[in-house]
Structure formats: C-alpha cells, structure tokens
mmCIF file as gemmi writes it, N, C-alpha and C atoms, coordinates in Angstrom:
data_model
loop_
_atom_site.group_PDB
_atom_site.id
_atom_site.type_symbol
_atom_site.label_atom_id
_atom_site.label_alt_id
_atom_site.label_comp_id
_atom_site.label_asym_id
_atom_site.label_entity_id
_atom_site.label_seq_id
_atom_site.pdbx_PDB_ins_code
_atom_site.Cartn_x
_atom_site.Cartn_y
_atom_site.Cartn_z
_atom_site.occupancy
_atom_site.B_iso_or_equiv
_atom_site.pdbx_formal_charge
_atom_site.auth_seq_id
_atom_site.auth_asym_id
_atom_site.pdbx_PDB_model_num
ATOM 1 N N . UNK Axp A 1 ? 28.866 44.622 7.398 1 0 ? 1 A 1
ATOM 2 C CA . UNK Axp A 1 ? 27.991 45.019 8.497 1 0 ? 1 A 1
ATOM 3 C C . UNK Axp A 1 ? 28.65 46.198 9.216 1 0 ? 1 A 1
ATOM 4 N N . UNK Axp A 2 ? 27.859 47.19 9.501 1 0 ? 2 A 1
ATOM 5 C CA . UNK Axp A 2 ? 28.309 48.39 10.203 1 0 ? 2 A 1
ATOM 6 C C . UNK Axp A 2 ? 27.705 48.407 11.595 1 0 ? 2 A 1
ATOM 7 N N . UNK Axp A 3 ? 28.414 49.066 12.513 1 0 ? 3 A 1
ATOM 8 C CA . UNK Axp A 3 ? 27.907 49.207 13.883 1 0 ? 3 A 1
ATOM 9 C C . UNK Axp A 3 ? 28.029 50.676 14.265 1 0 ? 3 A 1
ATOM 10 N N . UNK Axp A 4 ? 26.956 51.232 14.816 1 0 ? 4 A 1
ATOM 11 C CA . UNK Axp A 4 ? 26.931 52.612 15.302 1 0 ? 4 A 1
ATOM 12 C C . UNK Axp A 4 ? 26.573 52.596 16.781 1 0 ? 4 A 1
ATOM 13 N N . UNK Axp A 5 ? 27.257 53.446 17.559 1 0 ? 5 A 1
ATOM 14 C CA . UNK Axp A 5 ? 27.017 53.539 19.004 1 0 ? 5 A 1
ATOM 15 C C . UNK Axp A 5 ? 26.545 54.95 19.348 1 0 ? 5 A 1
ATOM 16 N N . UNK Axp A 6 ? 25.594 55.035 20.287 1 0 ? 6 A 1
ATOM 17 C CA . UNK Axp A 6 ? 25.093 56.331 20.728 1 0 ? 6 A 1
ATOM 18 C C . UNK Axp A 6 ? 24.917 56.332 22.243 1 0 ? 6 A 1
ATOM 19 N N . UNK Axp A 7 ? 25.308 57.431 22.89 1 0 ? 7 A 1
ATOM 20 C CA . UNK Axp A 7 ? 24.944 57.672 24.282 1 0 ? 7 A 1
ATOM 21 C C . UNK Axp A 7 ? 23.55 58.287 24.242 1 0 ? 7 A 1
ATOM 22 N N . UNK Axp A 8 ? 22.641 57.744 25.029 1 0 ? 8 A 1
ATOM 23 C CA . UNK Axp A 8 ? 21.264 58.233 25.017 1 0 ? 8 A 1
ATOM 24 C C . UNK Axp A 8 ? 20.847 58.517 26.455 1 0 ? 8 A 1
ATOM 25 N N . UNK Axp A 9 ? 20.363 59.728 26.693 1 0 ? 9 A 1
ATOM 26 C CA . UNK Axp A 9 ? 19.951 60.101 28.038 1 0 ? 9 A 1
ATOM 27 C C . UNK Axp A 9 ? 18.443 59.961 28.196 1 0 ? 9 A 1
ATOM 28 N N . UNK Axp A 10 ? 18.034 59.67 29.425 1 0 ? 10 A 1
ATOM 29 C CA . UNK Axp A 10 ? 16.617 59.598 29.748 1 0 ? 10 A 1
ATOM 30 C C . UNK Axp A 10 ? 16.02 58.2 29.73 1 0 ? 10 A 1
ATOM 31 N N . UNK Axp A 11 ? 16.828 57.184 29.421 1 0 ? 11 A 1
ATOM 32 C CA . UNK Axp A 11 ? 16.313 55.807 29.397 1 0 ? 11 A 1
ATOM 33 C C . UNK Axp A 11 ? 16.351 55.235 30.817 1 0 ? 11 A 1
ATOM 34 N N . UNK Axp A 12 ? 15.268 54.522 31.19 1 0 ? 12 A 1
ATOM 35 C CA . UNK Axp A 12 ? 15.259 53.978 32.55 1 0 ? 12 A 1
ATOM 36 C C . UNK Axp A 12 ? 14.512 52.657 32.708 1 0 ? 12 A 1
ATOM 37 N N . UNK Axp A 13 ? 13.814 52.191 31.65 1 0 ? 13 A 1
ATOM 38 C CA . UNK Axp A 13 ? 12.987 50.995 31.839 1 0 ? 13 A 1
ATOM 39 C C . UNK Axp A 13 ? 12.773 50.24 30.527 1 0 ? 13 A 1
ATOM 40 N N . UNK Axp A 14 ? 12.046 49.162 30.622 1 0 ? 14 A 1
ATOM 41 C CA . UNK Axp A 14 ? 11.746 48.348 29.457 1 0 ? 14 A 1
ATOM 42 C C . UNK Axp A 14 ? 10.95 49.092 28.402 1 0 ? 14 A 1
ATOM 43 N N . UNK Axp A 15 ? 10.091 50.007 28.834 1 0 ? 15 A 1
ATOM 44 C CA . UNK Axp A 15 ? 9.333 50.811 27.875 1 0 ? 15 A 1
ATOM 45 C C . UNK Axp A 15 ? 10.283 51.659 27.028 1 0 ? 15 A 1
ATOM 46 N N . UNK Axp A 16 ? 11.315 52.194 27.654 1 0 ? 16 A 1
ATOM 47 C CA . UNK Axp A 16 ? 12.318 52.985 26.931 1 0 ? 16 A 1
ATOM 48 C C . UNK Axp A 16 ? 12.993 52.128 25.871 1 0 ? 16 A 1
ATOM 49 N N . UNK Axp A 17 ? 13.374 50.926 26.251 1 0 ? 17 A 1
ATOM 50 C CA . UNK Axp A 17 ? 14.02 49.996 25.328 1 0 ? 17 A 1
ATOM 51 C C . UNK Axp A 17 ? 13.106 49.719 24.141 1 0 ? 17 A 1
ATOM 52 N N . UNK Axp A 18 ? 11.842 49.427 24.424 1 0 ? 18 A 1
ATOM 53 C CA . UNK Axp A 18 ? 10.885 49.109 23.365 1 0 ? 18 A 1
ATOM 54 C C . UNK Axp A 18 ? 10.654 50.296 22.438 1 0 ? 18 A 1
ATOM 55 N N . UNK Axp A 19 ? 10.532 51.492 22.987 1 0 ? 19 A 1
ATOM 56 C CA . UNK Axp A 19 ? 10.286 52.687 22.17 1 0 ? 19 A 1
ATOM 57 C C . UNK Axp A 19 ? 11.447 52.97 21.228 1 0 ? 19 A 1
ATOM 58 N N . UNK Axp A 20 ? 12.649 52.933 21.76 1 0 ? 20 A 1
ATOM 59 C CA . UNK Axp A 20 ? 13.829 53.204 20.944 1 0 ? 20 A 1
ATOM 60 C C . UNK Axp A 20 ? 14.001 52.121 19.883 1 0 ? 20 A 1
ATOM 61 N N . UNK Axp A 21 ? 13.858 50.867 20.296 1 0 ? 21 A 1
ATOM 62 C CA . UNK Axp A 21 ? 14.018 49.754 19.361 1 0 ? 21 A 1
ATOM 63 C C . UNK Axp A 21 ? 13.019 49.858 18.216 1 0 ? 21 A 1
ATOM 64 N N . UNK Axp A 22 ? 11.781 50.159 18.534 1 0 ? 22 A 1
ATOM 65 C CA . UNK Axp A 22 ? 10.733 50.26 17.513 1 0 ? 22 A 1
ATOM 66 C C . UNK Axp A 22 ? 11.051 51.355 16.497 1 0 ? 22 A 1
ATOM 67 N N . UNK Axp A 23 ? 11.46 52.523 16.964 1 0 ? 23 A 1
ATOM 68 C CA . UNK Axp A 23 ? 11.76 53.634 16.059 1 0 ? 23 A 1
ATOM 69 C C . UNK Axp A 23 ? 12.98 53.339 15.192 1 0 ? 23 A 1
ATOM 70 N N . UNK Axp A 24 ? 14.031 52.787 15.792 1 0 ? 24 A 1
ATOM 71 C CA . UNK Axp A 24 ? 15.261 52.534 15.038 1 0 ? 24 A 1
ATOM 72 C C . UNK Axp A 24 ? 15.055 51.432 14.006 1 0 ? 24 A 1
ATOM 73 N N . UNK Axp A 25 ? 14.267 50.416 14.326 1 0 ? 25 A 1
ATOM 74 C CA . UNK Axp A 25 ? 14.04 49.316 13.368 1 0 ? 25 A 1
ATOM 75 C C . UNK Axp A 25 ? 13.358 49.785 12.09 1 0 ? 25 A 1
ATOM 76 N N . UNK Axp A 26 ? 12.732 50.951 12.116 1 0 ? 26 A 1
ATOM 77 C CA . UNK Axp A 26 ? 12.086 51.497 10.928 1 0 ? 26 A 1
ATOM 78 C C . UNK Axp A 26 ? 13.083 52.128 9.954 1 0 ? 26 A 1
ATOM 79 N N . UNK Axp A 27 ? 14.328 52.326 10.404 1 0 ? 27 A 1
ATOM 80 C CA . UNK Axp A 27 ? 15.353 52.922 9.543 1 0 ? 27 A 1
ATOM 81 C C . UNK Axp A 27 ? 15.907 51.843 8.615 1 0 ? 27 A 1
ATOM 82 N N . UNK Axp A 28 ? 16.036 52.169 7.343 1 0 ? 28 A 1
ATOM 83 C CA . UNK Axp A 28 ? 16.552 51.226 6.347 1 0 ? 28 A 1
ATOM 84 C C . UNK Axp A 28 ? 17.928 50.707 6.738 1 0 ? 28 A 1
ATOM 85 N N . UNK Axp A 29 ? 18.13 49.41 6.547 1 0 ? 29 A 1
ATOM 86 C CA . UNK Axp A 29 ? 19.424 48.792 6.761 1 0 ? 29 A 1
ATOM 87 C C . UNK Axp A 29 ? 19.677 48.261 8.148 1 0 ? 29 A 1
ATOM 88 N N . UNK Axp A 30 ? 18.802 48.555 9.109 1 0 ? 30 A 1
ATOM 89 C CA . UNK Axp A 30 ? 18.999 48.114 10.492 1 0 ? 30 A 1
ATOM 90 C C . UNK Axp A 30 ? 18.683 46.626 10.617 1 0 ? 30 A 1
ATOM 91 N N . UNK Axp A 31 ? 19.626 45.883 11.192 1 0 ? 31 A 1
ATOM 92 C CA . UNK Axp A 31 ? 19.389 44.452 11.411 1 0 ? 31 A 1
ATOM 93 C C . UNK Axp A 31 ? 19.273 44.108 12.893 1 0 ? 31 A 1
ATOM 94 N N . UNK Axp A 32 ? 19.871 44.932 13.764 1 0 ? 32 A 1
ATOM 95 C CA . UNK Axp A 32 ? 19.811 44.651 15.204 1 0 ? 32 A 1
ATOM 96 C C . UNK Axp A 32 ? 19.959 45.95 15.983 1 0 ? 32 A 1
ATOM 97 N N . UNK Axp A 33 ? 19.219 46.038 17.093 1 0 ? 33 A 1
ATOM 98 C CA . UNK Axp A 33 ? 19.31 47.175 18.002 1 0 ? 33 A 1
ATOM 99 C C . UNK Axp A 33 ? 19.564 46.625 19.4 1 0 ? 33 A 1
ATOM 100 N N . UNK Axp A 34 ? 20.608 47.135 20.058 1 0 ? 34 A 1
ATOM 101 C CA . UNK Axp A 34 ? 20.929 46.701 21.415 1 0 ? 34 A 1
ATOM 102 C C . UNK Axp A 34 ? 20.904 47.936 22.315 1 0 ? 34 A 1
ATOM 103 N N . UNK Axp A 35 ? 19.987 47.948 23.278 1 0 ? 35 A 1
ATOM 104 C CA . UNK Axp A 35 ? 19.863 49.056 24.213 1 0 ? 35 A 1
ATOM 105 C C . UNK Axp A 35 ? 20.392 48.594 25.566 1 0 ? 35 A 1
ATOM 106 N N . UNK Axp A 36 ? 21.371 49.32 26.102 1 0 ? 36 A 1
ATOM 107 C CA . UNK Axp A 36 ? 21.96 49.003 27.405 1 0 ? 36 A 1
ATOM 108 C C . UNK Axp A 36 ? 21.572 50.106 28.378 1 0 ? 36 A 1
ATOM 109 N N . UNK Axp A 37 ? 20.571 49.821 29.209 1 0 ? 37 A 1
ATOM 110 C CA . UNK Axp A 37 ? 20.081 50.825 30.158 1 0 ? 37 A 1
ATOM 111 C C . UNK Axp A 37 ? 21.152 51.24 31.162 1 0 ? 37 A 1
ATOM 112 N N . UNK Axp A 38 ? 21.931 50.275 31.662 1 0 ? 38 A 1
ATOM 113 C CA . UNK Axp A 38 ? 22.95 50.567 32.672 1 0 ? 38 A 1
ATOM 114 C C . UNK Axp A 38 ? 24.023 51.507 32.131 1 0 ? 38 A 1
ATOM 115 N N . UNK Axp A 39 ? 24.396 51.331 30.874 1 0 ? 39 A 1
ATOM 116 C CA . UNK Axp A 39 ? 25.448 52.149 30.265 1 0 ? 39 A 1
ATOM 117 C C . UNK Axp A 39 ? 24.881 53.373 29.526 1 0 ? 39 A 1
ATOM 118 N N . UNK Axp A 40 ? 23.55 53.451 29.421 1 0 ? 40 A 1
ATOM 119 C CA . UNK Axp A 40 ? 22.896 54.53 28.665 1 0 ? 40 A 1
ATOM 120 C C . UNK Axp A 40 ? 23.388 54.588 27.222 1 0 ? 40 A 1
ATOM 121 N N . UNK Axp A 41 ? 23.49 53.414 26.592 1 0 ? 41 A 1
ATOM 122 C CA . UNK Axp A 41 ? 23.946 53.362 25.206 1 0 ? 41 A 1
ATOM 123 C C . UNK Axp A 41 ? 22.969 52.592 24.328 1 0 ? 41 A 1
ATOM 124 N N . UNK Axp A 42 ? 23.019 52.927 23.054 1 0 ? 42 A 1
ATOM 125 C CA . UNK Axp A 42 ? 22.274 52.21 22.03 1 0 ? 42 A 1
ATOM 126 C C . UNK Axp A 42 ? 23.288 51.847 20.948 1 0 ? 42 A 1
ATOM 127 N N . UNK Axp A 43 ? 23.31 50.574 20.576 1 0 ? 43 A 1
ATOM 128 C CA . UNK Axp A 43 ? 24.176 50.094 19.508 1 0 ? 43 A 1
ATOM 129 C C . UNK Axp A 43 ? 23.291 49.565 18.391 1 0 ? 43 A 1
ATOM 130 N N . UNK Axp A 44 ? 23.586 50 17.18 1 0 ? 44 A 1
ATOM 131 C CA . UNK Axp A 44 ? 22.802 49.609 16.022 1 0 ? 44 A 1
ATOM 132 C C . UNK Axp A 44 ? 23.72 48.877 15.045 1 0 ? 44 A 1
ATOM 133 N N . UNK Axp A 45 ? 23.278 47.716 14.579 1 0 ? 45 A 1
ATOM 134 C CA . UNK Axp A 45 ? 24.008 46.923 13.59 1 0 ? 45 A 1
ATOM 135 C C . UNK Axp A 45 ? 23.203 46.924 12.303 1 0 ? 45 A 1
ATOM 136 N N . UNK Axp A 46 ? 23.911 46.966 11.166 1 0 ? 46 A 1
ATOM 137 C CA . UNK Axp A 46 ? 23.22 46.899 9.888 1 0 ? 46 A 1
ATOM 138 C C . UNK Axp A 46 ? 24.126 47.253 8.735 1 0 ? 46 A 1
ATOM 139 N N . UNK Axp A 47 ? 23.52 47.468 7.583 1 0 ? 47 A 1
ATOM 140 C CA . UNK Axp A 47 ? 24.272 47.83 6.379 1 0 ? 47 A 1
ATOM 141 C C . UNK Axp A 47 ? 23.733 49.146 5.84 1 0 ? 47 A 1
ATOM 142 N N . UNK Axp A 48 ? 24.637 49.997 5.399 1 0 ? 48 A 1
ATOM 143 C CA . UNK Axp A 48 ? 24.236 51.285 4.836 1 0 ? 48 A 1
ATOM 144 C C . UNK Axp A 48 ? 23.521 52.174 5.826 1 0 ? 48 A 1
ATOM 145 N N . UNK Axp A 49 ? 23.926 52.145 7.085 1 0 ? 49 A 1
ATOM 146 C CA . UNK Axp A 49 ? 23.243 52.907 8.133 1 0 ? 49 A 1
ATOM 147 C C . UNK Axp A 49 ? 23.456 54.413 7.95 1 0 ? 49 A 1
ATOM 148 N N . UNK Axp A 50 ? 22.374 55.148 8.038 1 0 ? 50 A 1
ATOM 149 C CA . UNK Axp A 50 ? 22.395 56.605 7.912 1 0 ? 50 A 1
ATOM 150 C C . UNK Axp A 50 ? 22.378 57.207 9.315 1 0 ? 50 A 1
ATOM 151 N N . UNK Axp A 51 ? 23.518 57.789 9.712 1 0 ? 51 A 1
ATOM 152 C CA . UNK Axp A 51 ? 23.656 58.333 11.062 1 0 ? 51 A 1
ATOM 153 C C . UNK Axp A 51 ? 22.575 59.361 11.381 1 0 ? 51 A 1
ATOM 154 N N . UNK Axp A 52 ? 22.283 60.23 10.45 1 0 ? 52 A 1
ATOM 155 C CA . UNK Axp A 52 ? 21.284 61.274 10.676 1 0 ? 52 A 1
ATOM 156 C C . UNK Axp A 52 ? 19.897 60.674 10.922 1 0 ? 52 A 1
ATOM 157 N N . UNK Axp A 53 ? 19.542 59.659 10.155 1 0 ? 53 A 1
ATOM 158 C CA . UNK Axp A 53 ? 18.227 59.012 10.33 1 0 ? 53 A 1
ATOM 159 C C . UNK Axp A 53 ? 18.163 58.25 11.65 1 0 ? 53 A 1
ATOM 160 N N . UNK Axp A 54 ? 19.268 57.623 12.055 1 0 ? 54 A 1
ATOM 161 C CA . UNK Axp A 54 ? 19.289 56.911 13.34 1 0 ? 54 A 1
ATOM 162 C C . UNK Axp A 54 ? 19.123 57.89 14.493 1 0 ? 54 A 1
ATOM 163 N N . UNK Axp A 55 ? 19.835 59 14.419 1 0 ? 55 A 1
ATOM 164 C CA . UNK Axp A 55 ? 19.707 60.027 15.461 1 0 ? 55 A 1
ATOM 165 C C . UNK Axp A 55 ? 18.278 60.571 15.517 1 0 ? 55 A 1
ATOM 166 N N . UNK Axp A 56 ? 17.685 60.803 14.356 1 0 ? 56 A 1
ATOM 167 C CA . UNK Axp A 56 ? 16.31 61.301 14.308 1 0 ? 56 A 1
ATOM 168 C C . UNK Axp A 56 ? 15.338 60.297 14.909 1 0 ? 56 A 1
ATOM 169 N N . UNK Axp A 57 ? 15.586 59.006 14.706 1 0 ? 57 A 1
ATOM 170 C CA . UNK Axp A 57 ? 14.712 57.97 15.262 1 0 ? 57 A 1
ATOM 171 C C . UNK Axp A 57 ? 14.779 57.972 16.788 1 0 ? 57 A 1
ATOM 172 N N . UNK Axp A 58 ? 15.975 58.172 17.34 1 0 ? 58 A 1
ATOM 173 C CA . UNK Axp A 58 ? 16.129 58.218 18.798 1 0 ? 58 A 1
ATOM 174 C C . UNK Axp A 58 ? 15.39 59.429 19.362 1 0 ? 58 A 1
ATOM 175 N N . UNK Axp A 59 ? 15.525 60.561 18.708 1 0 ? 59 A 1
ATOM 176 C CA . UNK Axp A 59 ? 14.823 61.778 19.142 1 0 ? 59 A 1
ATOM 177 C C . UNK Axp A 59 ? 13.316 61.587 18.999 1 0 ? 59 A 1
ATOM 178 N N . UNK Axp A 60 ? 12.879 60.966 17.911 1 0 ? 60 A 1
ATOM 179 C CA . UNK Axp A 60 ? 11.45 60.701 17.694 1 0 ? 60 A 1
ATOM 180 C C . UNK Axp A 60 ? 10.873 59.827 18.805 1 0 ? 60 A 1
ATOM 181 N N . UNK Axp A 61 ? 11.692 58.918 19.33 1 0 ? 61 A 1
ATOM 182 C CA . UNK Axp A 61 ? 11.255 58.055 20.423 1 0 ? 61 A 1
ATOM 183 C C . UNK Axp A 61 ? 11.14 58.831 21.74 1 0 ? 61 A 1
ATOM 184 N N . UNK Axp A 62 ? 11.688 60.06 21.767 1 0 ? 62 A 1
ATOM 185 C CA . UNK Axp A 62 ? 11.546 60.894 22.954 1 0 ? 62 A 1
ATOM 186 C C . UNK Axp A 62 ? 12.79 60.989 23.819 1 0 ? 62 A 1
ATOM 187 N N . UNK Axp A 63 ? 13.95 60.683 23.256 1 0 ? 63 A 1
ATOM 188 C CA . UNK Axp A 63 ? 15.195 60.66 24.046 1 0 ? 63 A 1
ATOM 189 C C . UNK Axp A 63 ? 16.226 61.582 23.423 1 0 ? 63 A 1
ATOM 190 N N . UNK Axp A 64 ? 17.221 61.962 24.23 1 0 ? 64 A 1
ATOM 191 C CA . UNK Axp A 64 ? 18.285 62.844 23.762 1 0 ? 64 A 1
ATOM 192 C C . UNK Axp A 64 ? 19.554 62.055 23.549 1 0 ? 64 A 1
ATOM 193 N N . UNK Axp A 65 ? 20.314 62.468 22.547 1 0 ? 65 A 1
ATOM 194 C CA . UNK Axp A 65 ? 21.589 61.827 22.256 1 0 ? 65 A 1
ATOM 195 C C . UNK Axp A 65 ? 22.687 62.632 22.928 1 0 ? 65 A 1
ATOM 196 N N . UNK Axp A 66 ? 23.51 61.939 23.706 1 0 ? 66 A 1
ATOM 197 C CA . UNK Axp A 66 ? 24.628 62.572 24.396 1 0 ? 66 A 1
ATOM 198 C C . UNK Axp A 66 ? 25.857 62.605 23.528 1 0 ? 66 A 1
ATOM 199 N N . UNK Axp A 67 ? 27.006 62.731 24.163 1 0 ? 67 A 1
ATOM 200 C CA . UNK Axp A 67 ? 28.271 62.756 23.454 1 0 ? 67 A 1
ATOM 201 C C . UNK Axp A 67 ? 28.497 61.436 22.723 1 0 ? 67 A 1
ATOM 202 N N . UNK Axp A 68 ? 29.241 61.475 21.619 1 0 ? 68 A 1
ATOM 203 C CA . UNK Axp A 68 ? 29.5 60.24 20.864 1 0 ? 68 A 1
ATOM 204 C C . UNK Axp A 68 ? 30.232 59.19 21.705 1 0 ? 68 A 1
ATOM 205 N N . UNK Axp A 69 ? 29.936 57.938 21.405 1 0 ? 69 A 1
ATOM 206 C CA . UNK Axp A 69 ? 30.608 56.818 22.048 1 0 ? 69 A 1
ATOM 207 C C . UNK Axp A 69 ? 31.807 56.442 21.19 1 0 ? 69 A 1
ATOM 208 N N . UNK Axp A 70 ? 33.004 56.313 21.79 1 0 ? 70 A 1
ATOM 209 C CA . UNK Axp A 70 ? 34.159 55.906 20.994 1 0 ? 70 A 1
ATOM 210 C C . UNK Axp A 70 ? 33.932 54.547 20.345 1 0 ? 70 A 1
ATOM 211 N N . UNK Axp A 71 ? 34.418 54.377 19.146 1 0 ? 71 A 1
ATOM 212 C CA . UNK Axp A 71 ? 34.241 53.105 18.429 1 0 ? 71 A 1
ATOM 213 C C . UNK Axp A 71 ? 35.053 52 19.055 1 0 ? 71 A 1
C-alpha cells in the first residue's frame, strides 16, 4: 500500500471534500482518500498510485496543489 500527501489550496467546506474525493476515487489504484480541511491536505492511499493522475484529479476538482508535503 502506498500513501501520497498533497497540500491543496482553496478548500473550505464539505463540498470541497466531496468534490476532491469524487475525482480522486476515479484514479486507478485508489483505496482511500482523506481530506483535512484544517491542514489543507489530501492524503491518498492505494496501490500503484500515479502521482500525475492524482494531481490532475485535484486540479479537475477545481483546486490548486501547493508545495509538497514531507513524507
């Protein structure tokens, strides 16, 4: 199981959580998405995760990716 972390700007409510979660769950290999509004982070768990596709899903949901989160 792999875990990827992203800083995401512009999230502020439950709708943001739902939008990001919906887009990321469409990426192959994703088993869990955890959105932390207070920390402005998104954590994705799964196997064979494609960083580029995950980033594209976050952008598709309408949000920007900030600086990388340390592992």
